[in-house]
N, C-alpha and C positions, 0 to 999 in steps of 0.2 A: 428566406430572403435576408440579405445582409443588412444589419442594423449598425450604422456607424454613428456613435454618439458625439455630440459637441462637447468641447472642454467645459463649457459652462454648466453642463448637466451634472458635473461632478465637483466643480470647485469654483469659488468666486475669486481666487487669486489670479493675478496676471503675471505670467512668466515671460521674461524677455527672451530667454534662450534655454536650451537643455542644460541642466546642472552639470558643471564640470568636475564634480566630486561625487562619483557614484558610491552608494553604500554596498553594492553587490554587483557582480558580473554574471550574466548567463553566458556561458562560453563552451566552445567545442572546437575540435579540429576538423577541417574539411577532409572527408575521406579520400579525396583525390590528391590534393596538394599538400596536406598536412598543415596548412596555415591555421593559426589560432584565430578564431572568429569570436567576437564578443558583442553582447547587447547589455546595456547597463540597467540597473534599477536605481533611479535617481530620486532625489527629494521631491521632484515634480511628480514622478510617477507614483510615489508613495502618497503624496497629497491627493492625487486623483483617485487612488485606491481607497483612501479614507472617505472620499465622497461616496464611493460604492458601499462602504461599510454603513454609512448613514442610511442609505437606501435599504440595505438588508435589515438594519435594526428597526426600521419602521414597519416591517412585515413579519409577523410571528411565524409564518410558514418556513422562513429561512432558518429558524432556530431548532427545527425538529431533528436535524442530522448535522453532524460536523463534517465539513469538507473544505477543500481548497477552492478559493476564488481568485481571479486574476483580471488585470486590465493590461491592454497593450496600446501605448500611444503610437499612432501611425501618421504618416504623411501621404496624402493623396497625390496623384500625378500633377494636380493643379497647384500643389504647394500648401493646401489647406490641411490643418491637422484635425484628427478625430480620435475616437477611442473605441476599441473593441473590448467586450467583457465576456468572460467564460467561467464555467464551473467545472469541477472535476467529476467524472462519473455521471451519475444520474441525479437530477434535481427532483426530489419528491416522486421518484419512479419514472421520470421522463427524460429522454435524451435530447429532445428538441423542445426548446422553450422560446417563445417570442422575445426578441430583444437580445438574446444571447447567441454567441457564435454556434454554428452547427457542429455536430460531432464529425470526426474525421470519417470520410466516406469509406464504405466497405461493409459496415454493419448490416446494411439492407440486403447485401448479397447472401448473408447467412441468417436472415431474419427467421425463416421457417425453422431451420435447425436450432436457432437460438430459442425460439418460442417453445419448441418441443422439448429441448433439453431443460429449459427453465421450469417447464411443467413437471418434468420428471424429478428435477432437483427439489421442487417445492413438495411434491408427494413424499420424497425421501425425508425431507425435513420434518414434515408432519408425523411420519411414522417414527422417526427418531425421537421426537418430542413425546409421542405416546409411549414408546418403549422406555424412555427415561422416567416417565411419570407413572409407571405401572403401580396400581394400588398395592400389589403384593410386595413391593419394595418397602413401603412404609409398614405394612403388616409384619414383614420379616424383621425389620429393625425393632418394632415395638415388642414382638414376642421374644426376640433375641435379648433385649435389655431386661425383659421380665424374667427370663430364665437365668440371666446373669445375676440378678438380684437374689433369686431363689438359691442359686449355687453358692453365693456369698454368705447368705444367712445359714445355709446348711454347713458350709465350711467353718464358719465361726462357732456354731453349736458343737460340731464334731471336735474342733480344736479344744474347746473348753472341757468336753467330756473326756477327751484323751488325757488332758492335764489332770483331771480328777482321778482317772483310772491309774495314772502313773503314781499319784500320791497314795492311792489305796494299796497298790502293789507293794510299795515301800513299807507301808504300815503293816500289811498282812505278813510280809516276810519277817517282820520283827516280832509279831504276836502269835502267829500260827506255825504249825509244823506238819510234816508228813502228809497224810491223805487229806486232811482238812484244808491245808494250804493249797494243795493241788486242785481241789474242787473250787475253791474261791477264785483262784487265778483263772481257771477255765471259764468261769462265769464272766470275768472281765474280758477275756479273749473273745467270747461269744458276742458280747456287746460291740466289740470292735468290728467283728465280722458283719454284724447286722448293719452297722453304720456304712461299711463299704458297699453292702448290697443296696442300701438306701441311696447312696451316691450314684451307683451304676444305674439304678432305676430312673433317677431324675435325668441323667445324661441320655438314657434311652428314650425317655419321653420327649426330651428336648430335640433329639435328632429326628425322631419320627414326626414331630410337629413341623420342624424347620426344613427338613430335607426336600419335600415337594415344592415348597416356596423357593428354596435355593436353586433347585433344578430349573424352575421356570425363569428365575432371574438370570441364571447363567446362559440359558437359551436366548433370552432377550439381549444380553450383552454380546453374545456371539453374533446375533443378527445385526446389532448396532455396529459392530466392527466391520461386518461385511457391507453394510449400507454406507458407512463412511468411506471405505475404500472405493466402492462403486461410484459414490458421489464425487470423490477426488478424481477418478479416471474420466468421468463424464465432463467435469469442469475443465480438466486439462485438454480433452479432445475439442471441446467448444472453443477454448482459448486459442488452441492451435489453428482452428479454422478461421477464427476472427483475425488473428495476427497475420495470417496469409492473405486475408481479404482486405484488411486495412491498407489504404494507399495514402502515403504522405507526399506532399509536394514542397520543394524548396524554392529559393529565389533564383535558381538557375533554370527553373521550369521542369526539373527532373522529378520523376515519380518513383517511389520505392515502397515495397511492402514492409510492414513491421518485421516480419520474420526474416527478411533479407538484411535488416539493419541491426538485429540483435543476435547474440550468440545462440546457437542451436540448443533447444531444450532448456533454456534458462530465461525465458521471457516471463517476468512477474505478472501476475494477474493485474489487470487494470492499465497495462501499458497502452499508450495511445489515447487514453481517456482523461489524462491530466490537462490542466489549464494551459501550460506553456506550449505543448505540441499543438493543441487545438487553435490557440491564438496565432502561432507562427504559420501554421498551415493555412489558416483563413486569410492571413495577410498576403502570403505568397500567391494564393489562387486569385485574389482580387487585386493584385498589382499595387499593394499598399506597402510603403516602406516603414518598417518598425524603427522607432526612435528610443523607446524605453519601455520596460515591462515591470510589473510588480505583482507578486502573488502573496496571499495571506489566508489564514485559517479563520473560519467563522462557524459558530455552533458549539455544541458541547465539546470539551477538551478530549483529546485522544493522544495517549503517549506523551510526547513532548510538545504536542501542538496545542496552542492556547489561542482563544478567540482574539482577533484583532492584531495578532503578531505576524510580521512578515517572515517568509521563508524562501530559501533558494530552490533550485531545481532538485527534485528527489534523485538520489544517487542511482537507484535501480531502474526506475521507469523512464525518467526524463533525460537525465544527463547523457546516457548513451546515444540519444537521438539528436542532441544539440548540434553536433558538427554537421550532420546532413541538413537539418532544418535551417541553419544559418548560412549554408553555402549559397554564394551568389549575392548575399546581402552586402552592399557597399558599406564599408566601415565608417561610422560617424567620426567627425573630427575629434570628438572626445576620446574615442578609442585610440586613434593614432597618437594623440597627445599623451595618453597614459601608458602607452606601450613601453616606454623607456624605463619606467620605474614600477611597473605592476606585474606581478607574476600570477595573478588569478586568485579566485576565492575571495574571502572576506577581508583579507589583510594584505596591504602592500608590503613587499619585502625589498629592501635595498639590494641592488644588483652589483656584483663585482665585475669588472671588465672581463669579458670572455667572448670568444667567437666559436667556442666548441659546440659541436653537435654530436649526438650519438643516436644509435638505433635501438629501439626497444622491441624489436621483433614485429611490431604492427605499424611502424611508421617512424618518422624522424622527429624527435623532440629536442628542443633547445635546452642546453644546460644553463638555466636562468640564474642559478646561484651556486657558487662553489661551496662544497661542504667543508666546514672547519674540521680538520683532523686533530684529535686530541692525543692519540697514541698510535704508533704504527711499527710493526716489525714483520718478519717473514711468516709469522703464524696468525696474527690477528691485526685488526684495525678498529679503532674507536673514533666515532665522529660525534660532533655536537649537532644533532638533528634540529632544524628550525621548526617552529610551529607551522602547520599547514602543509607539511610534506609527509607523504606516506612512508612507512618503514619498508614495506614490500609492495610490489605492484598489485593493483586491484583487478577485478574481473574484466572490466571494459577498457576500450581504447583510451578513454578520457582519463583513466586512473593508472596509467602505466608509469608516470613519473614518480620516482621513489628514491630513497637512499640506496637500496639495493641495485636498482636500475642504473643509477648514475655511476656507482662504483664498478658495477659489472662491466660497463662499457668504457670506463676510463682506465681501469687497472689492467696492466698487461698479463697478470697471472690470476685472472678472476674466474677461471673455469670452475673451481671448487668453492667459490665464495658462498657463504651461508650466513643468514641472520640468526643469531642464537637466542634472541629475545626481541620483543617489540615494544614500541611506544605508540600511543594513540596518535591519530592524525594531528590533533590540536596540541598535543604535549610536545614540548621541546626537551632537549637534553641528550645525555650520553646514550649512544646505541653502539653495541659491540657486534662485529662481524668476524667470523673465522675464515681463514684462507685455505684450510685443508680439512679433510673429513675427521681426522683424529682429534684435532683441536676443537672442532665443532662439537664432536661427541662428548669430550671431556667438559667443555664449558656448559653444554646442555645438562649434563649430570649435576654440575655444581648448582645450576639454577633449580633443578628439580629437587635436589636435596637441601635447598635453602641455605647453601653455603656462600651465597653472594650477598654482600652487604649493600643495600640500596638506600639512598637518602634523596627524598624529593622536597622541593620547596614550593609553596603555594600561597596565594593570597585569597582569603575567603571573602565573600560578598557581605559579610557582617562580622559580628564579634561572638565569641563563645564564652560560656560561663566558667569553664575550667581550663587551666593552662597546660595540663599534660594528662596523659592517660593512654589506655589501650581500647581499641574498638574491635569487637569480635562479632561480626555479622555475616552469616553465610549468604553467598550470592548465587543467583540463578539467572541465566539468560532466557528470556521469553522467546521461543522460536517464532511466535506470531508478531513480535514487535522488536526485531533486531535493529540496532545493537544494544537496546535498552536492557539494563540489568536490575533485578529486583532482589530485595532481601527475602529469602524463602527458607524457613526453618526445616521444611521437609525435604525439598529437592536441592537446596543450595549447597555449594561446596564451601568448606571452611575458609574463611577470609579474615585475616588478623592484621591490624595496623596500629602501630604506636604513633603518638603525635606529641608535639611540643610547640606551644605558642612562642614565636621568636620576638615579635614586636607588635604593638598596637599602632596602626596607621590610619588615623581618623576613625571612620566607621568600619574599618576592615581590620582583620587580623592576618599577620604574616605567620604562616605555620610551617613547621618541619615535619614531614611524614617519613616514617620508617616502616615500609610494608614488609611483613614477615611471610606473606604469601604473595602470589602474583596473578590474581584474577583480573579478568577484563573489567575495566572501569572501577577497580577496587577503591582507589583513593577518592574518586569522584562520588561514588555511592556512599562510602563511609563518611564523607564530608556532608553530603546533602541529606541523607536519611535522618529523620527525627530521633531514631534510636542510636545514631552516631553523633556527629557534631550538630546536625540540624541546620547547617549553613552551607549552601552550594559554593563551590569554588568560583571565583570571579570569572565571568565569561562563559560559564558552563550552562548554556541554554537548555541542553538536553535534560539536565537534572534540576531545572527550576530557577536558574539565576536570571533575573530581569534587569539587573544593573547594566549600564552602558559599559562595554569593554571591547577592545579591538582584538582580543585573543583569549584563549583559555589560559588562565594564570597558574599553570602547573608545569614544573620543570624538574627533570631528572638530573639532580645536581652532582651527586657523588655515586661512585660504584667502586667496590673493591672485591677482589677475588684472587685465588691462587693462579698464577700463570701456568697453564697446562704443560708447557714445555720447559720453562725456566725454574719452576718450583718456588718462585718468590711471590709475595703478595703484591699485586698490582693495584695501586690506588689512583683512580681517575677522578677529575673534578672539572665541571664546566660552570662558569659563573652564571648566576641567574640573570636573565636579560630584562626583568621587570622589577 
């Protein structure tokens, strides 16, 4: 049964109207018309969400697992306002909890298969745990270390004996001769042979003791790999069934399955179970008009997620569904008012007058901002990429707008256009594209051979203790938590950055970075990690910055390299915008 909460259940504040200055937009393009549709997260919706946080904080059961929660401010046909609340996934193992919106329908159709598969998965999990905790593993490790100690003691003793024999040989050669010397040297050689026999015997004893345990452990590891693969296939099969069964409804009254809305074979686990789709689906089914929404994390931290912090729609699971879910939703006056100066995302970008449109292969996207061109000839083009614009198109329809897409559709000779390096979505600055294959190949080689000189400018969210130095921390991308990068001394790739403090600006430092390698998020991790500068870049929420900022304060300011065709050094510079 639908539970619509009164505003007073979450806040004591009285709001005259919806806030006209959103902090974030949930947005997507209508699959049919290509129209950009938006739903704001406003200060009012955040205030209502904080009221839900107080409710969660009063009950310890909500602290057991970290997850996203959300509220949706809606208007009933009568004009009265109310609130829907939702949680992502399961809440303490349950998908249906009184007072919260129901899960998206369809799960019940595969309930039997889901129960059977979950039982199988649980059995596999327990077997994996048992195999991983085999007592023979600890026994093997203990015996292996014991033999290593014995081998080391034996090696030390043999080394000392050898040194003594060498000294005796030298002395004997000086004091004895003929047959007497030969007999004495043979005795020393016999001692050496006996030591080798002793070493071989210890190795044989070690192998005979450890080999049975090693074989058992290898068999267990082989079984674990097979179980993990089987578990992966079972999970994928179940997810495919669920995605085909899940049925989403939008504000046009149209219903679509998850599998029809997402790219084939690339639907992430948990799609359809997040707060935003559940809230919007519930509102559409019950003829409620969404006014504003807010999602936040509650419970133990996970990755970049921190309790009580607000977050936007997740890129893989929710964002690809937004265009369909918002279709048919009459745009609020606030949306129309902001259209002239807002390009989406967390930051408003000033627009230059333009009426251009271009095709990205999956629909028509407006050119909302002309790209400042720093350098251009018949072989290459360099632009000053704004923060918030992708370097290349993403996987989904919502992420097609990029530097590459705009230039590909605006330049008359763009057939062979390629991006030879990339900048993060939030990073601004110089981006170089080649206009033919030969130039692209030569430029890529220069980047690979570290022959390109790069200078970045950043503002840190605090101050550092030293004014200059070199950071050498290997970086590794966790496949389970992309795009987050970790410092990992075993698996990480070499990553080196030089830095120089340019100026002190209040409680922040302005820093110049010279990356000697080009790893993903290299400067961001080297700044944030305690083994680096220990201070996140201002606006870098992914790596721990909590200070208020309207963007990531990182800019690719300078780039110099040898022009592949002209043979001259090309120096490019884009002034730092912050």
